[in-house]
C-alpha positions in Angstrom: -45.4 -79.4 117.0 -46.9 -79.4 120.5 -50.5 -78.5 121.6 -50.5 -75.3 123.4 -53.9 -74.9 124.1 -57.1 -76.9 124.1 -60.1 -75.6 122.5 -63.3 -77.1 122.6 -66.3 -75.6 120.7 -68.3 -76.1 117.5 -65.2 -76.3 115.2 -62.9 -78.4 117.8 -63.2 -81.1 114.7 -60.8 -78.9 112.9 -58.2 -78.7 115.4 -55.6 -81.0 113.9 -55.3 -78.2 111.4 -52.5 -75.5 111.9 -54.9 -73.2 110.1 -57.0 -73.2 112.8 -54.5 -71.7 115.1 -54.8 -67.9 116.2 -55.5 -66.2 112.9 -53.8 -62.8 114.5 -50.5 -64.7 114.8 -48.3 -63.7 112.0 -47.2 -66.4 109.8 -49.5 -69.0 110.9 -52.9 -68.2 108.9 -53.4 -69.0 105.5 -56.4 -66.4 105.1 -54.7 -63.2 105.3 -57.9 -61.3 104.5 -59.4 -62.7 108.0 -56.9 -60.6 109.8 -58.8 -57.4 108.7 -59.0 -55.5 112.2 -62.9 -55.2 111.5 -63.2 -58.8 112.2 -64.6 -59.9 115.7 -62.0 -62.4 117.4 -65.2 -64.4 118.3 -65.7 -65.1 114.5 -62.1 -66.0 113.4 -62.3 -69.8 113.9 -65.6 -69.9 112.2 -64.5 -68.1 109.0 -61.6 -69.9 109.1 -63.8 -72.9 109.1 -65.6 -72.1 106.3 -62.6 -71.1 103.9 -61.1 -74.5 104.6 -64.3 -76.8 104.2 -64.4 -74.4 100.7 -60.9 -75.7 99.8 -62.1 -79.4 100.6 -65.0 -78.8 98.4 -62.9 -77.5 95.5 -60.1 -80.2 95.6 -57.7 -77.5 96.8 -57.3 -78.8 100.7 -53.5 -80.1 99.5 -52.6 -76.6 98.3 -54.0 -75.0 102.0 -51.6 -77.5 103.6 -48.6 -76.5 102.0 -49.3 -72.8 102.4 -49.8 -73.5 106.0 -46.7 -75.4 106.5 -48.7 -78.6 107.2 -47.4 -80.6 104.4 -44.5 -79.5 102.0 -45.5 -81.8 99.6 -49.3 -81.0 99.6 -49.5 -79.3 96.2 -48.6 -82.7 94.8 -51.5 -84.4 96.8 -54.5 -86.1 94.6 -57.9 -84.9 95.3 -60.6 -86.6 93.2 -63.4 -84.8 94.6 -64.8 -87.2 97.4 -65.7 -84.4 100.0 -67.7 -83.0 97.2 -69.4 -86.0 96.5 -70.4 -86.6 100.0 -71.9 -83.2 100.0 -73.8 -83.4 97.0 -75.2 -87.0 98.1 -76.0 -85.8 101.2 -77.8 -83.0 99.4 -79.8 -85.4 97.4 -81.1 -87.3 100.4 -82.2 -84.4 102.1 -84.1 -82.5 99.5 -85.8 -85.6 98.1 -87.2 -86.0 94.4 -89.4 -82.6 95.1 -90.1 -79.8 97.4 -93.5 -78.3 97.8 -95.4 -76.0 100.0 -98.3 -77.0 101.9 -100.6 -74.7 104.4 -102.4 -76.6 106.9 -106.2 -77.3 106.2 -106.0 -76.4 102.6 -106.0 -80.2 101.8 -109.7 -80.0 103.2 -111.3 -77.4 100.8 -113.1 -79.6 98.8 -116.8 -79.5 98.2 -118.2 -76.9 100.0 -115.0 -75.7 102.4 -115.2 -74.0 105.4 -114.2 -70.3 105.7 -110.9 -71.9 107.4 -109.8 -74.0 104.8 -110.7 -72.1 102.1 -108.6 -69.3 103.4 -105.7 -71.9 103.6 -106.3 -72.8 100.1 -106.0 -69.3 99.1 -102.8 -68.6 100.9 -101.3 -71.9 99.7 -102.0 -70.7 96.2 -100.5 -67.7 96.8 -97.0 -68.9 98.4 -96.7 -71.6 95.4 -97.4 -68.8 93.0 -94.5 -67.0 95.0 -92.3 -69.8 95.3 -92.6 -70.3 91.7 -91.8 -66.7 90.5 -89.1 -66.7 93.0 -87.3 -69.9 92.0 -87.7 -71.6 95.5 -86.6 -75.0 94.6 -83.5 -73.4 93.0 -82.9 -71.2 96.1 -83.3 -73.8 98.4 -80.8 -76.2 96.5 -78.2 -73.2 97.0 -78.8 -72.5 100.6 -78.8 -76.4 101.6 -75.6 -77.3 99.8 -73.8 -74.3 101.2 -75.3 -75.9 104.8 -74.2 -79.1 104.2 -70.8 -78.2 103.1 -70.2 -75.2 105.8 -72.7 -76.2 108.4 -74.9 -73.2 107.8 -76.6 -70.9 105.5 -78.7 -67.7 105.6 -81.7 -66.3 103.5 -83.1 -62.6 103.6 -86.1 -61.4 102.5 -87.3 -58.3 101.1 -90.1 -56.1 100.0 -89.6 -55.1 96.3 -92.4 -52.4 95.6 -91.3 -52.8 91.8 -92.2 -56.4 91.1 -94.9 -56.2 93.9 -93.5 -59.3 95.5 -90.9 -60.5 98.3 -87.3 -61.1 96.8 -85.8 -64.1 98.4 -82.1 -64.3 98.6 -79.3 -66.7 99.7 -75.9 -65.8 101.3 -72.8 -67.0 102.3 -72.5 -67.4 105.7 -69.4 -66.1 106.3 -71.1 -62.9 105.7 -73.4 -63.1 108.3 -72.5 -61.6 111.8 -75.2 -62.0 114.6 -74.7 -59.5 117.5 -75.7 -61.6 120.8 -76.0 -60.4 124.3 -73.1 -60.0 126.1 -74.1 -61.9 129.1 -74.1 -65.0 126.6 -77.5 -66.2 128.2 -79.4 -67.0 125.4 -80.3 -70.2 123.5 -79.8 -71.4 119.9 -83.4 -71.1 119.0 -83.8 -67.7 120.0 -83.3 -64.9 117.2 -80.9 -61.6 117.8 -82.0 -58.4 118.1 -79.6 -57.3 115.6 -77.8 -58.7 112.8 -75.1 -57.6 110.4 -74.1 -58.9 106.8 -70.5 -57.3 105.9 -67.6 -57.5 103.6 -65.1 -56.0 101.9 -65.2 -54.1 98.7 -61.8 -54.2 96.6 -60.2 -51.1 95.5 -61.5 -49.8 92.3 -59.2 -47.2 90.5 -61.1 -46.7 87.3 -63.5 -45.3 89.6 -61.5 -43.5 92.3 -62.6 -45.7 94.9 -60.3 -47.1 97.9 -60.9 -50.3 99.5 -64.0 -50.2 101.5 -66.0 -52.2 104.2 -69.8 -52.5 103.3 -72.3 -53.3 106.4 -76.0 -54.1 105.9 -77.6 -54.1 109.3 -80.9 -54.9 110.5 -81.9 -54.0 114.0 -85.2 -54.5 116.5 -85.7 -51.4 118.0 -88.3 -49.2 119.7 -90.7 -47.4 117.1 -89.3 -43.9 116.5 -90.7 -40.6 114.8 -91.2 -40.5 111.2 -88.1 -39.6 109.2 -86.8 -38.1 105.7 -83.8 -37.9 103.5 -81.4 -35.1 105.1 -77.8 -34.1 104.8 -75.2 -34.4 107.0 -72.3 -31.2 107.2 -70.1 -33.2 105.1 -72.9 -33.5 102.4 -73.4 -37.2 102.9 -77.1 -38.2 102.7 -78.3 -39.3 105.9 -82.1 -39.5 107.6 -83.3 -37.1 110.0 -86.5 -37.1 112.2 -89.5 -34.9 111.5 -90.9 -32.7 114.0 -94.0 -30.7 114.0 -94.0 -26.7 114.9 -94.6 -27.2 118.3 -91.6 -29.6 118.5 -93.9 -32.6 118.7 -92.4 -35.7 116.8 -94.2 -36.4 113.4 -95.6 -39.9 113.5 -96.0 -42.5 110.6 -99.7 -42.6 109.5 -101.4 -45.6 111.8 -99.3 -45.0 114.6 -100.1 -43.8 118.0 -98.0 -42.1 121.1 -98.6 -42.4 124.4 -98.7 -39.1 126.1 -97.4 -40.1 129.5 -94.4 -42.2 128.4 -94.0 -40.9 124.8 -94.0 -45.0 123.8 -94.9 -45.2 119.8 -97.2 -48.3 119.2 -98.2 -49.5 116.0 -100.6 -52.3 114.6 -99.1 -54.6 112.1 -101.7 -56.4 109.7 -100.7 -59.7 111.1 -101.8 -58.9 114.7 -104.6 -56.3 114.5 -105.5 -56.5 117.8 -101.9 -56.7 119.4 -100.3 -53.1 119.5 -96.3 -53.5 119.7 -93.7 -50.8 120.2 -91.1 -52.7 117.9 -89.9 -52.3 114.6 -87.0 -53.2 112.2 -84.7 -50.9 111.1 -82.4 -51.1 107.9 -78.8 -49.3 107.7 -76.8 -50.1 104.6 -73.0 -48.2 104.9 -69.7 -48.2 103.7 -66.4 -47.1 105.8 -63.0 -47.0 103.6 -60.5 -49.4 105.4 -58.0 -46.4 105.7 -60.4 -44.7 108.3 -60.7 -47.8 110.2 -58.4 -48.0 113.3 -57.1 -51.3 114.8 -60.0 -50.8 117.8 -62.8 -50.5 115.3 -64.6 -53.9 115.0 -67.5 -54.7 112.9 -70.2 -54.1 116.4 -68.9 -50.8 116.9 -67.6 -48.8 113.6 -67.9 -45.2 113.5 -71.0 -44.0 112.2 -69.7 -40.4 111.5 -67.2 -41.8 108.9 -70.1 -43.8 107.4 -71.4 -43.6 103.6 -74.7 -44.4 103.3 -76.1 -46.0 100.3 -79.4 -44.7 98.6 -82.3 -47.0 97.4 -83.7 -46.9 93.8 -86.6 -44.8 95.2 -84.6 -42.5 96.8 -84.7 -43.6 100.3 -81.4 -43.3 102.3 -80.5 -46.5 104.1 -79.8 -44.9 107.3 -82.1 -46.7 109.6 -84.8 -46.9 107.3 -88.2 -48.3 108.9 -89.1 -51.4 107.1 -92.7 -51.6 108.8 -92.4 -54.9 110.2 -91.6 -56.3 113.7 -89.1 -58.9 112.6 -86.0 -59.2 111.1 -86.2 -60.9 107.4 -83.1 -62.7 107.7 -83.3 -66.5 108.5 -80.1 -68.6 109.7 -80.3 -72.3 108.6 -78.1 -75.0 110.5 -76.9 -78.4 108.9 -77.9 -80.0 112.3 -79.4 -79.4 115.5 -77.2 -77.1 117.5 -76.0 -78.2 120.8 -77.5 -76.3 124.0 -76.3 -72.8 124.0 -75.2 -72.7 120.5 -76.0 -71.4 117.1 -74.2 -72.5 114.7 -74.7 -76.3 112.7 -72.0 -79.1 112.2 -71.3 -79.9 108.4 -71.7 -83.2 107.1 -68.0 -84.0 106.3 -66.9 -82.8 109.6 -66.4 -86.0 111.4 -64.8 -87.5 108.7 -62.5 -84.9 107.6 -59.6 -87.1 108.7 -60.7 -89.8 106.6 -60.8 -87.8 103.6 -57.1 -86.6 104.2 -56.4 -90.5 104.6 -58.0 -91.1 101.4 -56.1 -88.4 99.6 -52.6 -89.4 100.6 -53.7 -93.0 99.8 -54.8 -92.2 96.2 -51.6 -90.3 95.9 -49.2 -93.3 97.2 -51.6 -95.4 94.7 -50.6 -93.3 91.7 -47.1 -93.7 92.3 -47.3 -97.2 92.9 -49.5 -97.8 89.7 -46.6 -95.6 87.8 -44.0 -98.0 88.9 -46.3 -101.1 88.1 -47.1 -99.7 84.7 -43.6 -98.8 83.9 -41.5 -100.7 86.1 -37.6 -100.2 87.2 -35.8 -102.4 85.2 -31.9 -103.4 86.3 -29.7 -104.3 83.4 -26.3 -106.5 83.9 -23.9 -106.9 80.9 -25.6 -105.3 78.6 -24.5 -103.7 75.3 -25.9 -100.4 75.3 -26.2 -98.0 72.4 -23.2 -95.1 72.5 -23.8 -91.4 71.4 -21.3 -91.4 68.6 -20.7 -87.3 69.0 -19.7 -87.7 73.1 -19.3 -91.4 73.4 -21.4 -91.9 76.3 -23.9 -94.4 76.3 -27.6 -93.4 75.9 -30.3 -93.0 78.1 -32.3 -96.3 78.2 -35.9 -96.0 77.2 -38.3 -98.7 77.9 -40.7 -99.4 74.9 -42.6 -102.2 73.0 -40.5 -104.0 71.1 -37.1 -102.9 72.6 -34.5 -105.3 72.6 -31.2 -105.6 74.6 -28.3 -107.6 73.9 -26.8 -109.1 76.8 -23.2 -110.8 77.5 -22.9 -114.5 78.6 -23.6 -113.5 82.2 -25.9 -110.5 81.3 -29.2 -110.3 83.1 -32.3 -108.2 83.5 -34.2 -107.2 86.9 -37.9 -106.1 87.1 -39.3 -104.2 90.3 -42.4 -105.8 90.8 -44.5 -103.3 92.8 -47.9 -104.8 92.0 -48.5 -106.2 95.4 -48.0 -102.8 96.8 -50.5 -101.2 94.5 -53.0 -103.9 95.1 -53.0 -103.2 98.9 -53.3 -99.5 98.5 -56.4 -100.2 96.6 -58.0 -102.5 99.3 -57.0 -99.7 102.1 -59.0 -97.1 99.5 -62.0 -99.6 99.9 -61.5 -99.9 103.6 -61.4 -96.1 104.1 -64.1 -95.4 101.9 -66.2 -97.9 104.1 -65.0 -96.5 107.1 -66.3 -92.5 106.0 -69.7 -94.2 104.6 -70.0 -95.4 108.3 -69.1 -92.6 110.1 -70.9 -90.3 108.4 -74.2 -92.3 108.4 -74.5 -92.1 104.4 -74.0 -95.8 104.6 -72.1 -98.1 101.9 -75.6 -98.4 100.3 -76.3 -94.8 100.1 -73.2 -93.5 98.6 -73.5 -96.3 95.7 -70.2 -98.2 96.7 -72.5 -101.4 97.7 -72.8 -104.2 95.6 -76.2 -104.6 95.2 -76.2 -108.3 95.0 -74.5 -108.5 98.3 -78.1 -108.0 100.1 -80.4 -111.1 100.2 -83.6 -109.1 100.0 -85.2 -105.5 99.9 -85.8 -105.6 103.9 -81.9 -106.2 104.4 -81.5 -102.9 102.0 -83.8 -101.2 104.1 -81.9 -102.2 107.4 -78.7 -101.1 105.8 -80.2 -97.6 105.0 -81.6 -97.2 108.8 -78.4 -94.9 109.6 -79.6 -92.7 106.5 -83.0 -92.6 107.5 -82.0 -91.2 110.9 -79.5 -88.9 109.6 -82.1 -87.4 107.0 -84.6 -87.2 109.6 -82.4 -85.3 112.1 -81.5 -82.3 109.4 -85.1 -81.9 108.1 -86.1 -81.6 111.9 -83.5 -78.8 112.5 -85.1 -77.0 109.3 -88.7 -77.6 110.0 -89.0 -74.7 112.3 -86.7 -72.4 109.8 -88.7 -72.8 106.7 -92.0 -72.2 108.6 -90.6 -69.0 110.0 -89.6 -68.1 106.1 -92.8 -68.8 104.7 -94.8 -66.9 107.7 -92.2 -63.6 106.8 -93.2 -64.2 103.3 -97.1 -63.8 104.0 -96.2 -60.9 106.4 -94.0 -59.0 104.2 -96.7 -59.1 101.6 -99.5 -57.8 103.9 -96.8 -55.1 105.2 -96.6 -53.9 101.4 -100.2 -54.3 100.5 -100.0 -56.5 98.2 -102.9 -57.3 96.2 -105.1 -60.1 97.2 -103.3 -60.8 100.5 -105.8 -60.4 103.6 -104.7 -59.1 106.8 -105.2 -61.0 109.7 -102.9 -64.0 111.5 -100.5 -65.5 109.2 -101.3 -69.2 108.4 -98.8 -71.8 109.2 -97.2 -73.3 105.9 -94.4 -75.7 105.7 -92.0 -76.7 103.0 -92.7 -80.8 102.6 -89.8 -82.5 101.1 -90.0 -85.6 99.1 -89.0 -89.4 99.8 -85.1 -89.8 100.4 -85.1 -93.4 99.5 -86.7 -95.8 96.6 -90.0 -96.7 97.6 -92.2 -99.7 96.5 -95.0 -98.0 94.7 -96.9 -100.8 93.6 -97.2 -101.6 97.0 -98.1 -98.0 98.4 -101.2 -97.8 95.9 -102.4 -101.3 96.9 -102.3 -99.9 100.6 -103.9 -96.9 99.7 -106.7 -98.7 97.8 -107.4 -101.0 100.6 -107.5 -98.5 103.4 -109.5 -95.6 101.3 -111.9 -98.7 99.9 -112.4 -99.4 103.7 -112.7 -96.4 105.1 -110.0 -96.5 107.4 -107.9 -93.7 105.5 -109.2 -90.6 104.0 -109.0 -89.8 100.4 -106.8 -86.9 101.6 -104.3 -89.0 103.6 -104.4 -91.7 100.6 -103.4 -88.7 98.0 -100.7 -87.7 100.4 -99.1 -90.9 100.4 -99.2 -91.4 96.7 -97.4 -88.1 96.6 -94.7 -89.4 99.0 -94.4 -92.4 97.2 -93.5 -90.5 93.8 -96.6 -90.4 91.9 -96.6 -87.6 89.6 -99.6 -85.5 91.4 -99.0 -81.9 91.3 -102.3 -80.4 93.3 -103.9 -82.6 95.9 -106.8 -81.2 96.1 -107.7 -80.8 92.3 -106.9 -84.9 92.1 -108.9 -85.3 95.0 -111.8 -83.1 93.1 -111.2 -85.3 89.8 -111.4 -88.5 91.8 -114.7 -87.3 93.1 -115.9 -86.1 89.7 -115.6 -89.3 88.1 -117.0 -91.4 91.3 -120.5 -89.1 90.9 -120.2 -89.7 87.1 -119.8 -93.5 87.6 -122.8 -93.5 90.2 -125.1 -91.8 87.7 -124.6 -94.0 84.9 -125.1 -97.0 87.4 -128.3 -95.3 88.5 -129.3 -94.9 85.0 -128.9 -98.6 84.1 -130.1 -100.3 87.2 -132.2 -97.7 89.0 -130.9 -99.2 92.3 -130.3 -96.5 94.6 -129.2 -98.8 97.3 -126.2 -100.4 94.7 -125.5 -96.4 94.1 -124.9 -95.5 97.8 -122.9 -98.7 98.0 -121.1 -97.8 95.3 -120.2 -94.2 96.7 -119.6 -95.3 100.3 -122.9 -93.3 101.5 -124.7 -94.5 104.5 -128.1 -96.1 104.1 -131.3 -93.9 103.4 -133.5 -93.7 106.3 -136.9 -95.9 105.5 -139.3 -92.6 106.1 -137.4 -90.6 103.7 -138.2 -91.2 100.0 -134.8 -91.4 98.4 -133.9 -88.9 95.7 -133.0 -90.9 92.4 -129.3 -89.9 91.2 -130.2 -90.6 87.6 -130.1 -87.8 85.4 -129.0 -85.6 88.4 -125.4 -84.9 88.3 -124.0 -83.2 90.6 -123.2 -79.3 90.9 -119.5 -78.2 90.3 -119.1 -77.3 94.2 -120.7 -80.6 95.2 -118.0 -82.4 93.4 
């Protein structure tokens, strides 16, 4: 089949697959559900790529090839989980040993902290408590494995009044449809003004429900008047604006309206000095697929045929004002998008053909091993047993202890395929090395490298160099997104008037990743002891280095306080024993006292708790 069209985009590495051809063309698409009329044309290649990558992850790539006509014998292809191993290995290196939430300035809240340090520590404690309740490490693993496999992942945040906290959820990126301006002049780092989460609901005959399309829409738009639950002409629940008797729109408490231009502004808790005319509206609606025409795409569905969902508290989800000035969705990419692009690239993207080669070689190796273990034997001049009923020779079976009687000129020839089997096994190793190198996971990172082949730890560090750069780039692509997510968590708690969350600017918070490669903990400890002792490293920096090295320190600030408390107690015992204040000051690393000032003895005067 010749190449009719050359397409260069984020998913061009999949163009060698027939399933990436025009999905609208009859008989050319393995994903029948993607041909639904509501799916935008510009998203078809992305969704096809997601489905194909999911097939590789679940060892179904051969079945897809058979369905698409790429390989008629695809169902016989052997797939041994190599794609899933690459994804899981990459996930382990990306996340490291552990993940923690930190707020800038919280580590300086020891002793008598400043107001800024105390506020940072309070926010850090609240974020960590929220992360524990919402199982943040588990959610991160869910989303990041999806991002590594598909190239994209999506988080959603929602305020839950019953629980009094923000709920975190992960989404399949195949349900995520951002709506960008038609001019296309936007950068990958920008955020869309309108985002949809859409999927089809199957027919439910028991409940009398037809096949439906559900669409959840978040939209940033100008603030409108107050609204309440109403009813449409067909009886469906809708929202309607509230107006006073004089025709003036009724405002939500706290909003103000400019009498000249009619613009409504609102002051949010995180920006008390910056009124804004923007808010986020939530719409959750369903359409019956039979009511949709071929021209009804996801972005322009007929709203008069929609049926809106109702929240547990009775609020109709028809442009419901969420009382925030941002869309509570975070799209995470596995790689840094190219200029003008928004989608990431999965880890197995550049080595997908290598995985196909590996699967084909494994299939050939399996066939060769069958003929090697049970060889093909040729007999000449053998006396074979006869079936007395039919008079025909019985089938020959090779078993242990089998004996054949041969004539004087008889012989037995055995087909030896062991050499071919050895060559195939060597080719498997070659392909694995190529996949490890091109994916930048390295043979050492995938665990296929013989440890005795490296002469020193420095050689291992050089061998892991490509893996270090890969992890650094992946973490760089995520740093800003998780900072935005934690900022949204703070603001949603403020908007929900959660207990203990003060008003004011959101503090910068980050998700800290653990070390992705083994470290020499003894060397790090020696470095910290010497650096802190010489005064070239602060205690806070030393504790952070120990945490990164894998020492079991749960709270850096608490560890610093324990270290300082023990130092003061030891100094007090030294003062009681010697009465030498100079030695005590040298022990604590304090400057020498002014000769004109009488030093205060430390003996019998342990420091107060706040001084520790």
